[in-house]
Structures are given as C-alpha cells and as structure tokens.
Steps between C-alpha positions, in 0.01 A plus 500: 500500500483299179521825292806613697701184482466485119643848432860585458461778748351287788767621750459855434120479519516307824715763675275780367196326634662437839594869525153598415339254754746623774398876464348622812253736326184385316536427124386768268278413198800528273691247726214261496483528113872444478468193727213354289679575171845367593353164608238487216232449751222651294621316184485169684159577645375588153639178372315307768170681428536427135548129564199496723291665220642256230387205722182670597576408857187447718713626798722765352667619832609136580607444150725817508649401822586162380637633186741737691595221737608270218694786332699558818639157520490361139794454260465785247597269214292197606286393201137417531287345220157647557205318335300714261260445216475638155341852455293566187604792269875532565583534127766773429430726204742702284601701816480239777212425729277783610207470740329713761731563799271331744518179285878483540470555878254219556623160605782360314431689170843650483678202639355261237584730208871552614548131574364410156744729344788325669368167405468614134853631506620157623280333238662713229857421617574835661751448782416725794626314805774718638411783259412865531141630458383870455178572690348857502206700359343836425408573869126441469297357792609147618841552334709472820291224648523291177873546491538343852290202397704450184822504701367222721386282198819576303736411784308176541545424130869542521575866415824608663494863435219764454543847350238760614469859416493737783143525646419202278498736189626428159348624183439231230779619276716530810451138574621405148806732548579340841482157346716589207761707654529492886822358624627434146157394362292179469541372860132447571302208359196726492286754671157545641355847407205590722294732301175537305665766291253789426212339695395680819650394828340457839338232708186525286690531181754284298818308581709290262821291470703430193801277481800613286768268392884512517522736190299763689191454276144358562454127525428356149169322429641151559588585857177693577303209362692258720436731803130503438492120444679434832243736684230251397698214661671648808456307827764664712729804524839520679563776758748600763239627737749640749717696240525842658333815394735707295517878555458626135593863619860413591780460242727213552517124528316279743632150563265230591703196530643422137237744349587862429247771443636819331310825515638763252437844353215436261617769250877418462501225241240639275632848495851362421365324202320812379813697527663250257211555258487881490726814520390644819728814455313598174167449661598698792614789261140480349304496828720782634393746228295794635228429221467127600288366781397150604217339705512133582201304666580171674136466587570366850676192365844364530666745261520780760860403631628438143356838383674683794826330424501558131330844469624666826823336587639414150354778288496768764123593488309618805267262690214728382520328157365178658134438596355189683859395552446311833416114456171436673321172567193623323676735259327785660151348522168655398603842653786526255426687151557166320277315758774258576505370138864533413469465128671759293246606236265789436209340699700459823803733517255782545744723719781482251286547190333813650836646578608430148205679356281214377166327570409147513473478131835654434362831388707823583337702781593831668713490814565762772866505410702366208520119514830327540695427187515114571274282697502131573342236734553146616263229610499311824796274437676762264520298175252711319550871390294783358670784315361858470612837372340832588134454383605196314432125536735242353325169433698202600507365141644836372748513789642164406520607128671822589754336711574254213534792257747678725690207645834664397432751779512223767853370594364148554444482133834636395583173308162549309155379562495143362133404551173612661166344595154612616209311651239413233238748617750789499476736201712442200686826529809302598478288189522809282819613677652154481428479125647838424822418694521140390458354853341173570176541667291229688139492602455297811210404739421727796713421800867611548617147534456467107777762445740288722623253254569777242709680778686173586571416129858422425574427868489191736268231353454697188866579438516338160188691369464851368543789740239779490657727755542789560115478513215727565141404581173634641118453564211733439435457878765750598795253494836566350847350537801352355734206563677678791270301726230244427204709619337813351646796683320822564808692611693385186234636275506840671884524475474397127278784446707742690794382300313573170411846625868551603606413149247723340613788723872525508530872533347669810455838315280359233109460545418172658387212268199368710339161539221603262752621248683166498173299452363725230827492307475120522144501356602714205773248425328166570124590516273458788326186631187629667438259783264440797414218739165418653495299816185314615599395862345240730299332215360159561782271392271235342313759294830655385649160400187421304523831321863437406415142381230635273738752341771247465267276286533756234877458473621515149228727369596768253327757280217585732397870458418715797338832554728800430677340194700241695567165344624200685851376384574253785309346795714259707561366864855614564768244573866551545794284382803592724804545259732413780382174657227401236210492764152596391252709679139467386172690565669836572224728376275557200613732217296675241726665250350734227625558154628853606690320802265635755463235778245382753634266771313315770657312794422392854739631757648301765607775738166550688375318807120529456343335194650574157620824337415522125744728321416659172785662312434740192768636262477706190812617310534848343788557265749793540304727259170440668312666791732429799339729754176324576403348822563122505169422672306674239689339202449138623120534592395354162722210560343455860153492344614220260667312795196508720265397224710206387578369855139559640678616814201673647277198441757258644616686806223757561757793491393809305818693549860435603623530860784709376648623175879572453 
C-alpha cells in the first residue's frame, strides 16, 4: 500500500489490481509476476532481507516482518539519525573508494561513506539542501541496491531532486555530461558514481563509489581528504528509512512528498554532447564504405546502450558490429572470454584482439577471415578506450599524440587546440607534437581530477586567469578526453579516431588509409616512443612503500652509469604545481630520466582493492630516421633490467615477474 500511495499512477494501479483480483479464473504465472512487479513486492522483500543482513538479525524472519510493518505506516520523509561508529579504511583514492563488494554490503559501510560525503560538502560550504543529485553507475553487482540506500540518505540530508539513469545506468563520462548539460546545465550540486571502473564486478569482486562535483569532474583532494577525515569521526547517519523503493526500469518522475526522483534515458545527454564535438555525417560516410568495417567491444559494461545508440542508431551500422553489448552485473563473469575483467587492453579484451588479428603481446596473427578495419573497446564504466586497426595495436600514448597531431580533423578543435596534458607516467610522444605545433603541454600526476583545473581555466573561480581550452589530455592507462566533459571519455576517443580516418579518406574510390598507416606516418614525422608498463598486483603494501622510500632517498642523483650505455640525467620524486590554482601535489611517483631521454617511472596505484599495485613504466625514444618497426616490449627490456636492479623489487616484494605487461 505504501508503494502505491507514493506513485502518481496510484488510481490506475488500484483499479487494475481490483480487476485482477475479481477475475473468476486462477491467475497465470504472468499475472502473478505482473502483480508482484506493479506493487514492488519483491523489491521491498529484498530491501527487508538486506536490512536484516546488515543488522545481523538473530531472528531474521521477525526482523523482516517488523521492517515491512514499519514501512507500511511510516512517513516516507521521516528522518532518523541512526547511531554508527567510524569504519577503518574509508579513504578515497584518485578514483573514489573501492573495496570488495561484500565489504560495501556489510553493516553500515555504505551508509557511513555517503553520510561522510554529505558532511564534507557541508563543511566545505557546498549548499545541497533543496538541491539536485545525480546517482547512477556502471551496472555492476550491488549497483541498484546501493542507489536505493543513497536515495534514503540523500533525502534525509535535504536533497530535493534525484536524477537517475534508466536501470541505474550512467557511464562515467555520461554523468559528467548530465551534470554539465541536462536541463540547461549545472543544475546538480554533484553526483555519486557507483563504479570500480575496470575492476571485475560481482558479489565476490569489486565495488566502488566516487563523488563528482558541480562541474561534472572528480572531487578535488581537499574534499576527498575531508571525506576521509569525517569517516574517522562519524557517530551517526541520517536516513529516511521509509523512502519508497524506486523502479529504475520505468522512465518518468516519482514524487515522494516534496522530493522528486527522475529516471531518464541514460544515453541522451552524453550522445547530444558528442554530436556537438564531431561531424557524424562525415563519420557515417566513412563507416558506410564497402572497404571499411568496425568491431566494438563493450566488455559487458555500461557502454552497451551508448554503443548501440552511436554506432547503430546514429551511424547506421548493424548490431553485429557490437560484442558484449549488454550490461551485466559481473561483466560476463568467469565464463566470458575476458573473464569478467572489463579492462580494454591486450591482456583482457581477448575476444576483440583475436578478431582483429593480434595476440596478447600485440603481434600480428593469422585469422580465418580478414579482420575488421577498425576495432575499439571500453571498460566497465566506459571512460577508457583501446584503439586497434587490422593486425595493429595503438598504444594509448601514441593514440593521444596522434589525436593531437590531427586535431584539425575534429570539429571540437575548430578554433585550434590551445593546450594539452598527459599524466606523468604517459610517454612523451605528446610533448613532441606539442613542441612542433607550439602548443602548451603539461605533465600532471595520475588521476583525471588533475586535468580538471586546466579544463576549467578561464571560467568561474578562475575567470581572471589564463585559459587553456580547447584542451586535450590523456593517460597511458587507456584514458583520453577533452574539455567537453570533466571525465575521460572512451566513446569520445573512438569518435576522434573515426574523425581522423574520415579526414584521411575523403574519397571513397581511393584506397583506404588505415589505422596502421596513420600511426606509421606519425612515427616518420615525430619519431616513436617505445613504451611498456609492468604491473605487479596484490603486493604487500608495507613492502611496496618501503621499496619506494628507499628509491626516494636517491632523489637528486645524477651521472650514474647503467648497463647498456645509459647515464642518469635526473632522479626525482615527482610533484606538481597546478598552474591554475597554485596547489601542490607531492609524492606522485619516482622518475629516472636518462641522458637520451629514456625514462623509468615507478608509482603505487590507488585503483586496486587488495594490497598495493606497483606500476613500472619504461620508455625509449627512437628518432624518425631510426628503426621504427621493433616490438616495444623488446626495446624496453634493457631498461626493465636496470629498473629491477635499482629498485630491488624482487628482494622487496618477492615478485619475480609482473602480473601483466601492457
């Protein structure tokens, strides 16, 4: 009854139920399912069971009955302050807070973190009472349940309007687009993104939450530090326990007293932004060529609906160009070719790379039929991308540099590309393009939020400062984007590449210029930055931290000679001075730069949930007149040998080989 009274269609539902109950014949299974669905019986029972589990009820049946009885009579907007206690380890990293799913499901783990976020916003002077909040995620396990809990806590903290993507789905770049453009733009005070990005999903895998601010970008360090500090002091959280369960599958607005919950098409706002960035007609002419074919892998993540909208509805391609395009709570799980690890790289996107005629090391292999002309993939929350040609892998660093070199092919940059940036571990290929084109180029710490101020330069609080937009940026970890939103954007990168190919192939009766052709021409112009990343996952954090500290002690060293003829030019602990707001970010990784500009970089990653991940980045530059056809993994092996000896990684961590090389 409570569910019916709080919907705008209560009269219609009541009459339909009455008709169903009055039927002289027995109900069919379909009628039973319709009855349960219309009155959200199963949703409410699930909510009651979850509450019993969270409280570890000694008599779960009685607890469930009591929970449902209270819901039937309670005021949906009645606020309860529930006592709680601090929970250790709720410190957000560069991409929010990620833990095992079962951790989030236990007790008040989720409640504490969400309440601490509201408290931090209030502490930082953000006005959210009566405001609008976006809440959605990548569809992984616990996504829908977490949304319902956040609605209850948000309503208790004064949120007046919630924006939810249909089925609780919004890609990470789409969240940014929604915040920045929906209903004229900049209506929400922020967004909770429920995602652990490329990490596997499932009850025994990973779940995460990231808060984005009113510019559509990730929370700055000042806010995440305040969030963490408050989690260590939290004694209560606010909740509207009787706030109704919202049907995420139905488009429209549900009114709960003075609170409105809007469920909308998850693709509309993001696709509208993309259509402002690119010439879809030119791209459609390219992909319609008889000698062009495309294969796109959503890897069971949230990108599926967006891929269908862009490639099939907008560009006219058949659904057969899409694989793994249905969002799944476990991204396909262990039975999927990528084993539920929705990470677009050579190690995990095995179905796509096999179809494109490549092995896990990026080597060309024979295929039963000619591979597609163009291939691409997205990760779980669709902010990452991988670009492939037939029998050809484009490294993320090269992809970024190629886009910069061909920015005039992209309508978004019609006024000219003013500045660009890369994360510190990303190869210096971008720097060479920027120098040749006299474009400012910035080196920032890893984490998309560090690009945010450069994107916001010349606007808002920074209106009196220098503007660096239009702006292009990217990371070696398969992230690329511009200032069209404040997140990396996997679909944007793919459309940027298709725009470049369209510009290189204006006439349909001329042999196609391929992905490989574009990259090889780039190398003959700017040279090639041979590059690889070694990941050592699940390393003991204390041991990894001790190893990093030992290397940091050598900061300032120079002149050291290494095997293979390398001489050290610079060893430092990278820190970043933000040119927009003057903030300083320290301890962002260790750099060893050689006299020939080869680089070795070490950093600890904050995106895992178990232990620490040591990332080792290796880079060697080859000038345009040199040998540009070698395999990157072979070229950087001498640097890897130097890095392992200098760091004593094996002695410190016990690891004799990386978990993965990309």
